[in-house]
C-alpha positions in Angstrom: -4.6 23.6 -3.5 -7.7 24.1 -1.9 -8.4 21.2 0.8 -11.1 20.0 -1.7 -8.5 18.8 -4.1 -6.1 17.7 -1.7 -8.5 15.4 0.0 -9.4 13.8 -3.2 -6.1 13.6 -4.2 -4.7 11.9 -0.8 -7.9 10.7 1.2 -7.4 7.3 2.2 -4.1 7.1 1.4 -1.8 4.9 4.2 1.9 3.7 4.2 2.6 0.0 3.0 6.2 -0.8 2.6 7.2 -3.5 0.2 8.1 -6.8 2.1 10.7 -7.5 -0.8 13.1 -4.6 -0.5 11.4 -2.3 1.9 10.1 0.6 0.0 7.5 2.7 1.2 4.7 3.9 -1.2 1.1 5.7 0.4 -2.0 3.4 -1.0 -5.8 3.5 -1.1 -7.7 0.5 -2.5 -10.9 1.5 -4.0 -12.7 -1.8 -4.7 -10.5 -5.0 -4.9 -9.7 -4.3 -8.4 -8.3 -0.5 -8.0 -5.4 0.4 -6.0 -4.2 3.9 -6.4 -0.3 3.9 -5.3 1.6 7.2 -4.5 5.6 6.5 -4.7 7.1 8.6 -2.1 10.8 8.1 -3.6 12.1 7.6 -7.0 10.6 4.3 -7.9 13.7 3.6 -9.8 16.2 4.1 -7.2 14.0 2.6 -4.3 12.8 -0.5 -5.8 15.2 -3.1 -7.8 12.3 -4.3 -10.0 11.7 -0.7 -11.4 15.2 0.1 -11.4 16.3 -3.0 -13.5 13.4 -1.6 -16.1 15.2 1.7 -15.7 18.5 0.5 -17.0 16.7 -1.4 -19.8 15.7 1.8 -21.2 12.0 1.7 -19.8 9.8 4.7 -18.9 9.2 3.8 -14.9 6.3 5.8 -15.2 4.6 3.7 -17.7 5.3 0.6 -15.5 2.3 -1.3 -13.3 3.8 -1.5 -10.0 6.2 -5.0 -9.2 4.8 -8.0 -8.2 6.7 -7.9 -4.8 5.2 -4.5 -3.9 2.0 -6.0 -5.3 2.0 -8.8 -3.1 2.9 -6.5 0.1 -0.2 -4.5 -0.4 -2.0 -7.9 -0.7 -0.9 -9.1 2.3 -1.8 -5.6 4.2 -5.4 -5.8 3.4 -5.4 -9.5 4.7 -4.1 -8.5 7.7 -6.2 -5.6 8.2 -3.8 -2.7 8.0 -5.4 -1.6 5.1 -8.9 -1.4 4.3 -10.7 -1.8 0.8 -12.8 1.3 0.3 -15.9 -0.2 -1.3 -16.2 -3.4 1.7 
């Protein structure tokens, strides 16, 4: 992978932990509406919400993030731990 591609894919990603279950992901807020999340572990085994969906037969690759992780990301933005790129 070229340096430019690596920067494009990973630049600006910051670690954020879910306050409900402790799962850690890498996050970039491109705007208030757009959030990029890179899972650093298997979502179906580290997140209880994804685990429940997977056990019900859902393809976790097609799921949006869980509400608790979304709330944790928004808290990180409000508290200044995660910046929104377009602000």
